[in-house]
LUMFIMI-28402 format. One line per field, with one value per residue (C-alpha): residue number from 1; residue in one letter; x, y, z. Coordinates in steps of 0.02 Angstrom, whole numbers, plus 50000, padded with zeros to 5 digits. Layout:
REM residues N
n = NUM;... .
res = A;... .
c1 = X;... .
c2 = Y;... .
c3 = Z;... .
***
This chain:
REM residues 437
n = 1;2;3;4;5;6;7;8;9;10;11;12;13;14;15;16;17;18;19;20;21;22;23;24;25;26;27;28;29;30;31;32;33;34;35;36;37;38;39;40;41;42;43;44;45;46;47;48;49;50;51;52;53;54;55;56;57;58;59;60;61;62;63;64;65;66;67;68;69;70;71;72;73;74;75;76;77;78;79;80;81;82;83;84;85;86;87;88;89;90;91;92;93;94;95;96;97;98;99;100;101;102;103;104;105;106;107;108;109;110;111;112;113;114;115;116;117;118;119;120;121;122;123;124;125;126;127;128;129;130;131;132;133;134;135;136;137;138;139;140;141;142;143;144;145;146;147;148;149;150;151;152;153;154;155;156;157;158;159;160;161;162;163;164;165;166;167;168;169;170;171;172;173;174;175;176;177;178;179;180;181;182;183;184;185;186;187;188;189;190;191;192;193;194;195;196;197;198;199;200;201;202;203;204;205;206;207;208;209;210;211;212;213;214;215;216;217;218;219;220;221;222;223;224;225;226;227;228;229;230;231;232;233;234;235;236;237;238;239;240;241;242;243;244;245;246;247;248;249;250;251;252;253;254;255;256;257;258;259;260;261;262;263;264;265;266;267;268;269;270;271;272;273;274;275;276;277;278;279;280;281;282;283;284;285;286;287;288;289;290;291;292;293;294;295;296;297;298;299;300;301;302;303;304;305;306;307;308;309;310;311;312;313;314;315;316;317;318;319;320;321;322;323;324;325;326;327;328;329;330;331;332;333;334;335;336;337;338;339;340;341;342;343;344;345;346;347;348;349;350;351;352;353;354;355;356;357;358;359;360;361;362;363;364;365;366;367;368;369;370;371;372;373;374;375;376;377;378;379;380;381;382;383;384;385;386;387;388;389;390;391;392;393;394;395;396;397;398;399;400;401;402;403;404;405;406;407;408;409;410;411;412;413;414;415;416;417;418;419;420;421;422;423;424;425;426;427;428;429;430;431;432;433;434;435;436;437 .
res = M;T;S;L;T;I;P;I;V;V;A;F;V;I;G;Y;F;F;I;A;I;E;S;V;T;K;I;N;K;A;A;I;A;L;L;M;C;V;V;C;W;T;L;F;T;V;L;G;L;P;E;V;F;H;I;E;L;G;E;A;I;E;K;N;L;G;E;A;G;T;T;L;F;F;L;M;G;A;M;T;I;V;E;I;V;D;Q;H;G;G;F;N;W;V;R;G;A;L;K;S;K;T;K;R;A;L;L;W;K;I;A;F;M;T;A;I;L;S;A;V;L;D;N;L;T;T;S;I;V;M;I;M;I;L;R;K;L;V;A;D;K;K;D;R;I;W;F;A;S;L;V;I;I;A;A;N;A;G;G;A;F;S;P;I;G;D;V;T;T;I;M;L;W;N;G;K;M;I;T;A;A;G;V;I;T;E;I;I;L;P;S;F;I;A;F;I;V;P;A;A;V;L;Q;I;H;L;K;G;N;L;V;V;P;E;D;K;H;E;A;E;I;S;Y;I;T;Q;M;E;R;K;M;I;F;C;L;G;V;G;G;L;C;S;V;P;V;F;H;S;L;T;E;L;P;P;F;M;G;I;L;L;V;L;A;I;L;W;T;V;T;E;L;I;Y;R;R;K;E;E;H;D;P;M;A;K;R;V;S;N;L;L;S;R;I;D;M;S;T;I;L;F;F;L;G;I;L;M;A;V;A;V;L;S;E;V;G;V;L;R;A;L;G;E;W;L;D;Q;E;I;G;N;H;Y;L;V;T;G;A;I;G;I;L;S;S;I;V;D;N;V;P;L;V;A;G;A;M;K;M;Y;V;M;G;A;P;G;T;D;F;G;V;D;G;V;F;W;Q;L;L;A;Y;C;A;G;V;G;G;S;M;L;I;I;G;S;A;A;G;V;V;V;M;G;L;E;K;I;T;F;G;W;Y;M;K;N;V;T;W;I;A;F;V;G;Y;I;S;G;I;V;C;Y;W;L;L;R;T;F;I;F;V .
c1 = 48983;48807;48704;48626;48792;48803;48704;48826;48977;48900;48864;49043;49117;49010;49057;49240;49230;49162;49297;49430;49361;49344;49447;49319;49156;49222;49124;49225;49273;49221;49040;49046;49131;48998;48858;48937;48954;48771;48706;48809;48752;48571;48577;48655;48502;48366;48426;48419;48602;48625;48508;48589;48764;48706;48772;48705;48687;48719;48871;48941;48928;49000;49146;49193;49165;49281;49416;49398;49395;49570;49639;49530;49574;49758;49747;49652;49776;49928;49858;49825;50001;50079;49968;50022;50207;50188;50087;50222;50362;50432;50482;50577;50742;50718;50739;50907;50969;50930;51023;51146;51261;51224;51061;51116;51170;50998;50915;50995;50960;50778;50766;50831;50748;50579;50592;50645;50508;50378;50423;50370;50236;50108;50162;50031;50098;50278;50245;50166;50311;50442;50359;50345;50531;50575;50491;50611;50763;50732;50680;50672;50500;50568;50696;50573;50453;50592;50627;50440;50426;50560;50466;50317;50424;50524;50372;50282;50438;50478;50304;50313;50446;50370;50218;50157;50218;50065;49882;49906;50050;49947;49805;49918;50001;49835;49776;49931;49985;50153;50256;50351;50519;50483;50428;50570;50711;50651;50569;50685;50817;50692;50605;50769;50811;50639;50686;50877;50865;50742;50849;51002;50904;50822;50988;51025;50900;50982;51154;51251;51241;51083;51017;50931;50795;50829;50791;50650;50650;50476;50398;50417;50275;50308;50237;50330;50516;50644;50663;50474;50466;50601;50512;50349;50442;50529;50369;50271;50392;50477;50306;50258;50420;50389;50215;50282;50380;50223;50126;50262;50274;50087;50008;49875;49816;49931;49796;49807;49990;49945;49811;49938;50060;49919;49862;50039;50070;49901;49934;50108;50048;49906;50033;50140;49994;49936;50097;50074;49912;49967;49952;49804;49865;49695;49736;49872;49781;49749;49562;49565;49684;49564;49458;49605;49605;49550;49388;49342;49493;49439;49261;49328;49425;49272;49163;49291;49333;49151;49105;49247;49183;49020;49115;49210;49052;48973;49132;49173;49350;49388;49330;49440;49589;49563;49550;49713;49800;49738;49769;49929;49993;50155;50135;50266;50159;49997;50062;50158;49996;49909;50048;50029;49840;49866;49937;49766;49649;49665;49778;49672;49527;49651;49742;49580;49517;49678;49671;49498;49544;49664;49664;49813;49929;50047;50208;50344;50224;50190;50028;50096;50142;50277;50253;50309;50133;50095;50265;50262;50085;50147;50288;50192;50036;50142;50273;50163;50061;50209;50193;50052;50037;49857;49905;49939;49891;50069;50053;49885;49941;50104;50006;49898;50037;50159;50032;50116;50008;49958;50032;50202;50223;50171;50291;50441;50426;50312;50444;50574;50458;50419;50604;50625;50470;50533;50709;50638;50541;50698;50794;50660;50666;50855;50841;50706;50798;50974;50967;50797;50770 .
c2 = 50652;50613;50460;50474;50427;50260;50160;50223;50173;50002;49976;50024;49908;49761;49792;49806;49643;49550;49627;49564;49384;49378;49218;49135;49199;49187;49347;49472;49619;49739;49683;49711;49881;49942;49878;49961;50124;50129;50077;50212;50350;50288;50295;50467;50525;50428;50486;50666;50697;50823;50939;50902;50941;51077;50981;50991;50808;50830;50939;50818;50669;50765;50831;50661;50572;50698;50666;50478;50494;50568;50410;50291;50366;50365;50180;50132;50224;50152;49974;49989;50053;49911;49785;49853;49841;49667;49597;49655;49569;49728;49645;49499;49588;49579;49390;49404;49536;49425;49267;49220;49077;49077;49085;49232;49333;49305;49352;49524;49551;49503;49623;49777;49739;49713;49874;49976;49904;49928;50112;50131;49997;49948;49816;49693;49696;49693;49539;49445;49487;49437;49272;49223;49262;49165;49011;49017;49043;48935;48753;48708;48748;48761;48890;48984;49023;49113;49217;49245;49307;49436;49489;49534;49636;49724;49761;49846;49940;49998;50068;50172;50296;50333;50444;50318;50158;50115;50160;50243;50354;50398;50450;50557;50635;50673;50747;50860;50793;50741;50797;50685;50761;50756;50575;50513;50605;50573;50402;50311;50266;50202;50102;50023;49982;49900;49766;49761;49707;49564;49513;49500;49384;49282;49241;49126;49003;49009;48934;48859;48874;48896;48761;48856;48765;48736;48897;48864;49013;49087;49118;49299;49402;49383;49549;49652;49680;49693;49879;49906;49808;49916;50073;50017;49979;50148;50243;50150;50142;50306;50388;50325;50394;50564;50589;50678;50796;50830;50868;50985;51081;51097;51086;50975;50824;50672;50570;50692;50645;50460;50487;50580;50434;50311;50414;50423;50237;50192;50298;50225;50044;50080;50148;49993;49877;49981;49937;49750;49712;49536;49483;49478;49571;49613;49521;49649;49808;49926;49926;49738;49744;49858;49705;49633;49776;49718;49818;49731;49817;49986;49961;49907;50069;50167;50084;50105;50287;50338;50243;50328;50494;50471;50450;50609;50709;50667;50707;50531;50531;50705;50652;50496;50601;50719;50570;50496;50664;50680;50500;50460;50622;50551;50543;50406;50295;50340;50305;50153;50081;50117;50021;49869;49875;49880;49703;49644;49754;49842;49995;50094;50132;50159;50294;50366;50378;50457;50586;50636;50635;50781;50954;51006;51111;51255;51220;51153;51070;50884;50904;51022;50966;50833;50840;50698;50628;50615;50546;50419;50372;50336;50228;50137;50098;50032;49932;49875;49762;49644;49579;49460;49377;49438;49616;49679;49648;49587;49460;49395;49368;49283;49175;49116;49092;48999;48918;48991;48959;49094;48994;48964;49148;49204;49081;49113;49287;49398;49437;49471;49593;49676;49703;49783;49891;49957;49982;50093;50199;50222;50271;50400;50471;50491;50576;50698;50733;50760;50790;50851;50968 .
c3 = 50994;51059;51102;50928;50850;50943;50810;50677;50781;50815;50629;50586;50718;50661;50480;50526;50621;50471;50360;50482;50477;50288;50284;50397;50319;50139;50102;50001;50110;49971;49990;50178;50158;50035;50146;50298;50201;50148;50320;50407;50289;50301;50491;50477;50380;50473;50643;50584;50619;50476;50570;50739;50674;50552;50401;50224;50174;49988;50016;50145;50026;49879;49982;50053;49887;49804;49934;49913;49724;49716;49798;49697;49527;49575;49619;49462;49352;49441;49437;49250;49215;49313;49223;49053;49097;49171;49025;48905;49000;49075;49238;49161;49187;49376;49374;49286;49408;49559;49507;49646;49696;49883;49978;50084;49933;49857;50022;50021;49838;49866;50015;49924;49757;49841;49941;49789;49678;49814;49824;49642;49627;49758;49884;49820;49642;49702;49809;49665;49549;49678;49724;49541;49521;49679;49609;49463;49575;49730;49711;49897;49970;50149;50096;49988;50130;50222;50067;50046;50226;50191;50034;50145;50265;50129;50021;50165;50220;50044;50018;50177;50119;49949;49918;49788;49871;49976;49982;50151;50093;49938;50054;50163;50010;49928;50093;50096;50266;50192;50043;49924;49970;50156;50169;50057;50146;50325;50315;50194;50324;50456;50319;50264;50446;50460;50333;50352;50534;50495;50345;50458;50574;50436;50353;50501;50425;50253;50231;50086;49899;49801;49687;49546;49449;49266;49171;49051;48936;48927;48758;48707;48639;48453;48400;48532;48505;48645;48611;48621;48783;48860;48800;48882;49043;49045;49007;49139;49285;49239;49228;49402;49472;49391;49466;49623;49508;49404;49564;49625;49461;49422;49597;49517;49619;49600;49513;49366;49345;49348;49216;49108;49118;49079;48930;48857;48885;48812;48657;48631;48644;48521;48396;48420;48385;48238;48145;48176;48087;48041;48223;48341;48495;48567;48728;48766;48715;48861;48826;48856;49005;49099;49137;49236;49362;49535;49550;49713;49793;49724;49788;49957;49974;49919;50051;50189;50151;50140;50300;50393;50324;50421;50584;50542;50504;50672;50770;50830;50762;50827;51000;50991;50941;51088;51206;51141;51163;51342;51397;51301;51226;51155;50966;50951;51063;50974;50799;50862;50930;50764;50676;50788;50765;50576;50587;50646;50545;50378;50381;50257;50377;50519;50422;50354;50532;50596;50456;50516;50701;50697;50621;50517;50623;50587;50491;50605;50728;50747;50650;50517;50341;50359;50546;50661;50679;50492;50444;50584;50534;50357;50426;50562;50461;50318;50413;50557;50443;50426;50603;50554;50386;50371;50417;50241;50061;50030;50171;50114;49934;49985;50108;49964;49837;49949;50067;50222;50375;50498;50643;50560;50518;50692;50775;50664;50586;50692;50823;50688;50600;50768;50804;50633;50663;50831;50761;50625;50751;50857;50700;50656;50833;50821;50652;50711;50874;50809;50621;50558;50704 .
***
């Protein structure tokens, strides 16, 4: 790291600041991330840093774009699959499974269902699905915001123990820092503790029987039979679950498995529509559903990952990693601090930065595949975002849907989420110390 890198660091920090205050500026964070990316790479070139660090500019961009592309294609494929299943009523069964007589019974069903769904879907999609279901099951707004708060915590915790449950775990899995088997077996219990403890506390606010709103049966898609709907659900969700197996058997990047599932699901739905020419199902065709994919989110990740890549190329992240090792040393404290920070700023650049800070170590070490540092990073970056309502995509979407204020959440839920977060870390330490030695 030299004085020539300071303008790049300053540009990154300024861009990051404006991303963090998106709710104030009303400027989409994707626009800021792309601008930050281009400015950082431009400064990298103008300042002559490729020559200083003996880097071939074209090769550096292609290498980092290739690494980012594996995550972006995975996300686009997964988001499309989820959209197909959702648009064909595949998640309707969840509502029936959650019906309960008491508020506390529903609370626990919501907690486990959200965590399990989030391990397969992304936490953003899971949160939307669960809030829509809650609106059909809980009429009282005051009660519903407590349920909604648990949805945020459980969605983030559920995504942490699955290689496809969160963008950060996808990044670590694609980067071969963690394996599917390793993160599931060693992080699943801490992740469950991270939402079970808050659920036990939150149930204090929910007593008595549940008054369920009158069930207004939704109109079914006339040209899709119940059997076809179940088939689409099984192909979509079952396909997502099988991606780690595909990766293990073929050693191809995970995004190839996602594209395979998408291709099969796309083909099957086209065959279904082909037999129903008397209807006009264009609104549900995959080619039409592609327009519903949140491209601003994809572009945001592209901008962030490529901006972080510049900091990596000039050695800033490596220097920061060395400083953390020297000044703190304890990887539980380092990753724990990253998790707390992820409740304030987006966890994607934090994890991307951490991945560039450290070199992969030998098997069996903290920085080896499935090492303590990488597994804890997956847990902390995923679960830590629950401590503030703006700390995760799940929190932001629930905040918008249920109109939960930042102040109410911080006063009533932040400390509960923090207790769950710390409990999970302690659980992981016990597992690594006495079981997974």
